[in-house]
N, C-alpha and C positions, 0 to 999 in steps of 0.2 A: 598440347593440345586446348587447355586453358587460357593460355594467352593468347592464341591463335583465334579462339571463339572468342575473344575479348575485341581483338584487332578488326576482326570480321565485322562486330555489331558494330564498333564505334567508326568503321569506316560509312556503314550503312545509316548510321545515325546524322552522320556530317551532311549527308546528302538531303535531309528533311529540311535543311536552313535555305536551300535554294530552289529544291522543287516544288512544280505546283500542281502535281498530280491530285492532292487532296484541296477539296474546296473551302472555302470559310463558310462558317466560322472557324472550323476546325484545323484550319492550315496553321493560322496563329498560335492555337494550343501546342500542336507537334513541335512549333518551331521553338516555342519557350521550353518545351521539354527537351530538345535537342541541346539548346544552350546550358540548360542546367546541367546534361550529361556532360559536356564538353567543359565545363569549367570543373567539373569534379576529376576529369582526367588530366587538366591542368594541376590538380592537385594531387593527385596521383604520382605524377611526374615529378614533382617537388618533393614528395615523401621518399619514392624509391631511391632519385640521387642524393638525399639527405640535406637539400636547400632548404625544406621546410623547417627541419629541426634545428637551423642554424640562424632562423630568421630573428629579426629584432623584435620585441613586445609588441611595438606598435603594428608591425606587420602581421604579427599572429591574429592581433584583435581585427585589423582589417580582413583578414581570411575567415575568423569565425562569424564577422556580419555579414559577410558576402553569401555563407553557406545557408544563414538562416533569416535572412532578411525578409525573405519571401511570405515569412507566416509570423513576423512579428507584428505585435498591436499597431495600427496605422497603416501598414502596408497590407496586409492580411485581407481588409476588404475587397481588394481588386487582386487576388490571388487565386489562380485555378485551385488550389488546395482549399479554398472555401467553397462549399456546396452551393451557397446561396449566389456568388458570383459566377460558378461554372454553370449552374442551371440556367441563370439569366442569359448566358452569353451561346451556351451550348444545347439548351431545352434541358427538360428536367429528365429524361432517361439517360440520356448520354452525359450532360453533367455531372450526374452523381457518380457514374463510372469512371468517367475520365478524373474525377477530383480525387476518387480513390486510387487510382492508378499512379497519380501523382504524389499522393501521400504515400503510397507503396515504395515508390522511387525514391522518394527522400531518404529512405532507409539507406540508401546507397552512401550517403554522409561517413555513416560508420563503419561501414563495410571498406571502404576506400583506406581509412586509417588502420582497420585491422589487417590489412591484406587480403581480403575475402575476395580475391579474383573471379573465382567461380560463382560466388553472389552475384556480383557486378554483372558476369556474363547472362546469370536466369535472368535479371532484371530488365537490362537492356534489350534482351531477345523477346520480353514481353512486351515493352514497348514498341519495338518493330513490327511485331506480329498484329498488335492493335493497330499501328498505323496502316500497316497493309490493307485492313479491313476497310480503311476510310478512303483507300484509293479509288474505291469504286463507291457505288450507292451502299452507305454502312448499313448492317443490319444488326440490330440490336441483339438479337438472341445469339447471333454468331460471336459478337463481342463478348457479351457473357460467358459463353462457353470456353473463350479464349482464359478468361480468367479463372473459371471453375478448373480448367484442367493444368493452369500454372500452379493452383493451390495444390490439387490432387498429386499431380506429377512430381513436386519439390517438396511435397510434405515429408518424404523421408531425407531430405537434405536439410531443411530448416528445424523441422520437430525433431531430429536425431540429434542434430547439432546442439540444440537447445538443451536437451537431456544432459549429453555428455558434458557442457560446459557448465552444469549446475553440481556436477559431483566430483570432475576432475581436476585435480589442482595444474595438471599440465596446462590446461586452457588458461594461460595466465596474462592475456594481454595488461588487463590492469595493474594486477600483481608487481608484473616487470616494471610497469611506469613508476609504482609507489616504491619499490625497492631500489630502484636504480638510477633514480632522477635527484638531482640535488633541489631539496625541496624549499631551500632558502631562493632560488631563482624561480619565481612564480609562473615563470614560460612553461612550465611542465602541465600546468593545466590545459592548456590547448592542444597537447599530444591525444587526447582520450577522444577528440572528435565531437564531444558535446558542446551545446550552447552554454557560454561562460556570460553571466550576469555579474553585476556588482556583489550579488549576494556569495557568489562562489570565492570571487577574486577577494573581496574584503573579509571573507571568513579565513582563508588562507593567510591573508597578509597579518590577520589579527592574532592567529595562532602562532604565526612565525615569531610574534614579540613575546608571548607567555616564556615563562622560564621553564627549563627541561622538566624541573620536578612538578610542576603544573601539567604539563604534557603527560609525564609518565603516571601520576594521580588519574587523570580523567582516563588513560587505556586501564590501569589498574580497577577501577569502579567497574568499568564496562564488560573486561573480561573475567574479574572475579563472581560477578553477579551470574556469568555464564557457568561457571564452574561449580558456583556454590547452589544453582538450579538443578544439575545433575545430583549432588549429595542430597539436598532437601528432599528429591522425589525417589530416591533410593536407586537412581540409574548409573551404571557403569560408564564412566565416561573412558576408561582405559580401553575399551573394546573400539572406540572411535578415532578417525584418523584424518577425517576433513570438517573445518567450520566454515559454513557460509557468511561471509562480511558482506553486509549491504549498508549503503551509506550515500551521501551527495556529495558530490564533488566540492574541496575545499579543505576537507576534514583529513588530509592525508597524512599530517604530523602524527596525529592521535592514532590513525589506522597503522600507520608503519611500527609504530610501539605496540600495538595491539597483538599484530602477526607474531611480534617478538614473544609476547606473552603467551598466545596461545601454542607458539612452536614448544615452548616448555611443558605444556601439557601434552604434547604429541600430536598437535592439529595441524595440519597443514591448509591454507587458506583458499577458498574457493571465492573469487570476486568476478562476477558476471554482471553483464551491462542489462539494464532493462529492456525488455524486447522493443524492437521497432517494426517488426513485421506483422501483419494483420494475421500470418499464420501461427504467431506465439504469443502474443501478446494479448493480456487480459483487459478488454476495453481501454478506457484510459488510466488503468492504476499501475503504477510504477513499483515493479518488485525487481530489486538489483541495484547497481549503482546507476547514477545518472547526474548531468549537470543540471543547470537550469531548464523548466520548461518554458520554450519559447514564446508559446501562446497557449493558454489553458483552453481556450474556446477552440481553437484547433484541435486539439486533443480529444476535445468532447466530442465535437462535431463529427470524428472520425470512429469513436469508440464500439459502433455496431456494422464497420464497412464487411466483416464476415458475412453478412447476410447476402452477400453476392455469390458466395458458392457453398455456403451451410447447407447440406443434406445428412441424410442419415448414411449414405455411402461414403461422404467426407468424412464424418465422423468417426465411424467403424476404423477407416485407412488411417487416421490420425491415432487412435487409441491402438493400433496394431504395431504402428513406427514407434510408438511410446514403449509398449510390452516388449518387442524386439532389443530396442536399445537398453533398456534396464535391465533385461534377460542376460545380454552380453555383458554388461558392467555389474552384475549383481554383487559382487563384492566389494566394488568401489561404493556402490550405493548402501551397503550394508554398514560401511564406515563413515557414512555421514551424519554428522552428529546434531546438525540443526542451524538455524540462523542466529546471527548476532547484528542485531540492527542500531545503526545510530541516525534517529529521523532529526530533521530540521525544521523550524516552525518560526512564524513571525511573518510570513507574507501576507498581502492584503487578502481578507476572504474572498473566494472567488463563485459568484453566482453566475451559471451557465445563462446564456439566451438558447432559449428552445426555439428550433428551427423545422419549418416543414419540408426543405429540401434534403436534409441529411438522410442517409441510408437507415430503415429501420429493420428490427428483425421481425418475422412473422410469428404468430402464436404458436405454430408448431416448431419454429427455429427457437423460440425461447425455451420450451420444453426439451428442446435436443441439447441445449447449452444446459440446463438443469441436470439432465440424464448424462451427459458427457463429462461433467464436472465432478459428479457423484461415481462415475466409474472410474475417473481419471484419480480421484483421492482413494479410492479402494487398490488400485493398483501401486500407487507410490507408497501406501501403507505397508504392502506386502512386502516392498524392496528395502523402504525405510521404516521401521515397525515405530507406531507412535508412543509405545511404551517404553522405548529405547533412546529416543531422542528429547533434546530440549530446546531453548532459545533464550534470548535476552534482547533487551531493547531500553534505549535510553534516547533522552532528545535533548538539543542545544539551539538557541534561537539564531537567526540569520540577521545580517545588518539592515534589511529592511524593516525590521520590527520598529525603529526609531532611532532619534539621535542619541538616546541613552544606550544603544546597544552594548557597548563594552561594559558598561555597567550592569546591564541585565544578564550578560554572559556571565559574569561572575558570581551574580545572585543564583543563576541556574545551578553553576558549580558546586555552589552550597546546597541547594536544595537536593541534588543527586546524591551528595554525601552526608546527609543528615544521619544522627545517630540512630540506627534500627532499633537499639535495645529499649530506649525511652519509648518507641512507638509500641514495640512487641508488649511491653507491660499495659499500655493504656487500652491498644487494642484488644487485649485479653480481658480487660474489663467489660468492653462493648460487647465482646463474644458471649461471656458468663451471662450476660443479661438477654442477650438473643437466644440463648438456647433454651430459655425458659418459653420461649413464645410458641403459641401455634399459629401466629401470623404477625405482619407487620404493617403498619398503616403509615402511609406517607402523603402529608398534605402539604400543598404549596400556598403561598402567600403572595402580596404584593404584585397580584395580577398573574400569578402561576396558578393554573387551573387543575393543577396534578392532585388526583384523589384515587390513592390506587392501594390495592390490599393484597399483599405478597405471602401466599401459603408457605410454610417452612416444612421441611422434612423433620418427623418426629423422631426422638432418639430411643433407642432400646435401653442402653445401658448410659445414662449421662456421666458416670465418673470414667468412662474410656472413651464415649464417642464425643463429636461436636459437630455442630452443622455449619459453621462459617470458618475460611481461611484464614489464619493471621499472617497477613502478606507484608513480608520485612524486606523489599528490597534484592530479592534475587534476580529472577528474571525479570522482574516487572519493575524498573528503576523509575523513579524514586519510592521510597517507601511510604506508607500511609493509605491502608484500605484493610478491609475485612469483606469478605464475598462468598456467596453461596450460589448454588443450584436451586431456584424454587422448585416446589411442587407446582406443577401447572394446574392441575383441579383446584379450583378455588381462588386462584390467582386473577381477579378482576378490577377493572376499573380504567383511568385515565392518564398517560403520561404527558406531561406539557412542559415546553420549554421555549422560551422569549426569542432566544437568538443562540445556534449550536453551529459548531464547525465540525463536519463529520466527513472523513477521507476526502480532504482537501476542497470541500464543497460546503458553502455556507445554506442554513435553513433558517427562516423564519417563520416565528409562531407555529413549531411543530408539535403536532398534538397524535397520540397513538393511543387508541384503546386496545385493552385487553379482553378477552372472553376465555375462562379457564385457562389462563395463559399463553393464549395465542392471540397474534393481532388480528383485530377484527374489522377496525377502522382506522384511516390515517390521512392527515391532511397537513398543510403548511401554508403560508401566505406569501410564496416567493414570486408566483405569478398572478395574472389577474383574472386566468381562467381556473376554477377548480379541476377540471382534467389534466392541464399541465401540472399541477401541483401534486396531484395522485400519481401521476406518471413519473415524476421527478423522484419520489419517494420510492414507488414501486422498482424503479431502475436501481437506483444508487443507496437504498437502505434494505429493503427487500430483497434486492439481486434478484428481480424478476420472479421469485416465489410468490404463490397466491397468498401464503401468511409465513411466518414466524413465529417460534415460541420465545418467551423470556427467558432467556438462558443464563443471565445472572444478576443477581442483586447486590449491589454491594454499598457500603459506606465509607467516604473518603474521609481521610482524618488529618491530611496535609494543610491546614490552616497555614503554615508558613509559605506554602508555595500559593496559594489563595489570596493572602496580603501582597506578596509581590506582585501578582498578576493586576491587582485593584490597584498598588501604588503607582505602576508604570501604564497602568491603562490599556492591558494588553490582554484582557481576559478573553476576548473573541478568537486571540491569536495562540492560545494555548493548546498544546497538540493534546489529542484525548490522553495519552500517556500518562499527561500530568494533570489534565482538566478534570479526569476521573478519580484523583485523589483528592479534588475540591469539593466535594459534595456527594450526596448520594449520587449512583449512577446505575443505570438499567440496561443491558445488553440484548438485542434481539439477535437470535441465530442459536448457534451452537454453544454447549456450556463451556467452560473453561479447561474441562478435561477430556474433550473429545479424542477419541481414539485411544485413550489410556486410562477408562472408567474403572478398569478393573485392578488398578496399581491400587494398593492401599497407600495413603498419604497423611502425614501427622503433622500437625501443630508442635510449634517448641515446647509446649509443655507435654507432651506425648500422646494427645488424644488423637483418635483417628478423625479425619475428615469424611463422614458418611455421605454427605450430598453432593455425589458427584454425577450422578444420573436424574434424568427425569421420564416421563412417559413417551415421550419422542427418541431420544437417545437409547432407552432401553431396548428398542426393536432393533437393537444391530444384533441380539441373540437369535432372532428369526430372520430379518433380511435387512443386511446393513446398508444397502440403498435407500430404505425409507428412514434411515437414523440420523442423518447428516445432511446440512444444509451449506455447509463450506462458507459460511460467513458469521461475522461476531462483531457486532457494531454497539459500542458504548454510548450513552447519552447520558449526561450528567445536568443535575439541577444544582445551579449555584447555591450556596448559604443564604443569600440575603432574599431568594426566591423559595427558601424551604420554611415552611411554616410549623410543621413539627413530624417526628418519626418517632412513634409509638411500638413497643412491643405488646402484644395482648397474649395473655397466657390462655391455656385451656379452659381455667375457671373463670375468664373475663376479667382476670386483673391486668392494669394496664402498669407498664414500665416505661417514662420517658426517657428518651435518648438525647434528641434534640427539639429544642422549641424557640422558634424565632429567629434560626440559623444558627443558633447558640447549644454548644454541647452541655446537658443539663445533669446527666448521669454522673451519680456521686464517683469519683475516682478518673474523670475524663475532664475534668476542668482546665487542667493544664494545656488544652489543646485550644482554648479561648484566648490563652496569652498573647499569641500574634496579632488576633484580631481586637485586642484591649489597645495593645500598643499601636497599632495602626489608626486607632481613632484619636490619640492623645495628640 
C-alpha cells in the first residue's frame, strides 16, 4: 500500500511538468518542485538496485552537489527556498508558505537514503494537495489549512518516530553504516544522505592517516569522560543500556572505537540524525548527527516556519503523541544514559542577515513554544530521570580552520588530554579563596566595559561545604574551570564582550545588564538598527524568554588552550566548550545542576558543593514549570580584556585572583607559564 501510494503520487507529480492548469508565476514554481521530486525518484531507483552504492567517488560527489546545489551560497539567491526570492516572484503571502513547503520537501533527500517511503508519500501528497489549490484561483486560507492538517495529521508519524529513534538502538541507519563500512574508502561518507563539504571529507581523510593508537586514545578520552561523569555524581551506570552518540560526519573512525568502548560498559549506541522536518526540529539548532550545513542563512531563514500551523491545539496534539510514545517505550527510556557529544569547530563565524520576508512567530506563539518546551522537559524527565542520566562533550577542529589544520588538530588532542591532577590542585587553591567571599567583583579592561558583582552562596559549615565545583575534565572536556550557581539577589552590573561566537552565531559588542541576577537590558552591534540587534539576542540568547537568570559564574584556568588559540589566531573560532576554559564565563539560563539539584555532589577533596540552586530553580518545589528555561548559554571574557577578578569577604577584605589578565593568587602562578612562554 505504501509503495502504491508512492507510485500514484509520482504519476501525478509528473503531470505538473506539462500541465498548464496553474497560472504563472506559480506554474514555474510547481514545475521546479516536480523536477526536484523526479530527481529524488531517480536517486531512489539507484539506491534500491544497488547502483548508487557502487558508484565511483566523482559520481557520488556529483550526486551530492545535485541534491544540495539549490541552497548553496551563490545559487540560494535565486532559489524558491529563499523567502526573499519566493516573495519577490510569488507575492509575500504565497511566497512565504511556498518557500516553507519547498524547505519541508527538501527533507525528502534523507528519507530517500533511509528508505522511508511512507515519509515520501506524505510529503509528495502534501505537494499535490497544495498544487490542486492553485489549479483554480488560490485561497491563502485554504493553503494554510492544508499545511496545518499536514502537521496535525502526521504528527503521530513524525513525532512518534522521532522519540523512538532517540531511545531505541534498533533504529540503526547511521550505526550500520559506521560499523559495516570500510572506513578507509571515503565513499562511505555519501551513504548518509547529508551534504558533504571539504570539512567532512578532509576530516575523515586526516583521521585515516592517524595511527590506531591515536584514534584509540581519542575514543578513550571521550568515553572515559562519560563513565567518570557517572561515578563523580554518584549515578549508577549499570542501570543504563543506551548511549546517544552525537557528532558531525567525518569522525567515524573515532566513533567506531567509541561504540566498542561503550559496549564494554553495557551500552548500545543510538545515533540519530539531526531533524529535518518542521514538525520535529528546534529552529536552526542541530541535535543529532549531521554533515555540512549547506547554507546557514537558509537554515536561519526557516527557523520559525512552524508559525504556519502552531496553535494550542497542535501543541496539545504534539505533546499527547510524545506522551503516548514514551509510555509505550518507558522501559527503554529508563535505560537511556544520556548524550556523548563530539563537536567540531573552526568554520568562519556566521552573522545572519535579518530578513523581513521570513515567517515569524507571533507573541502568542512564542509563549506557546516556551510553555510547550517546559511541559516537554517535564515529560522527558519523568521517563529519563535527570538525577540518573549524565553526558560528556568534547571538541575538535575542522579543516576550514586554516592551513595549519593538522598542527592545530594535534594541539587540541593535547589540550583534551591535559593532566587533570595538576589543574585539580591549582583550582582548589582558587576555590579556597572564593569560599571566603560574600561576592566576586569582575572588571574589564582594554575596551571591555564589564563591571559585574556576582553574589555567592553563604557557607554554614566551611569544613564540609564549598561553593564552587572543581571541574577536572569528566563530562566537560577539556579540564580547566571552577564554577558555581550564583545567588541572584545582589548580582548586579554589566557583562560586555567585544566579539563572541555563541551557538554557531557571532555577536559583536555584546552587552548584557543584570539586576538581581536577571537579564534587564541587552544589545549588540551586529545590525544597523537597534531593534534588530535586540531581536537577535532575544531569539538566540534568551530563546524568546522575556528575561533569564545568571545561571552560572565560572573562572576558566586553561591558559594552554588560550595560548594555542592566540598562536593560531583562532580565538573567535574556538567552541564554547574550550572558550569557557579560557577566561571567566557567565551563563544565562538554567544552572549546571538543572533537574538534579537534590543530588549531593562533592569535590575531589570531599566537600559537598552546596550552590546547586537559585531562587528561580527552587520554584520546582512548588511549580516545576516556573523553575527552568531549558537553555544555558556561556559567554566568556578573554584574559586580555580582563582587568581584575576580586573576591570580597563579608568584612570587606579583598582577595585578588586575577589582575590585568594574569593569575595573581598565591599558588596559581603556574597557570601563567603558558602565557609567559607565548610572549617569548
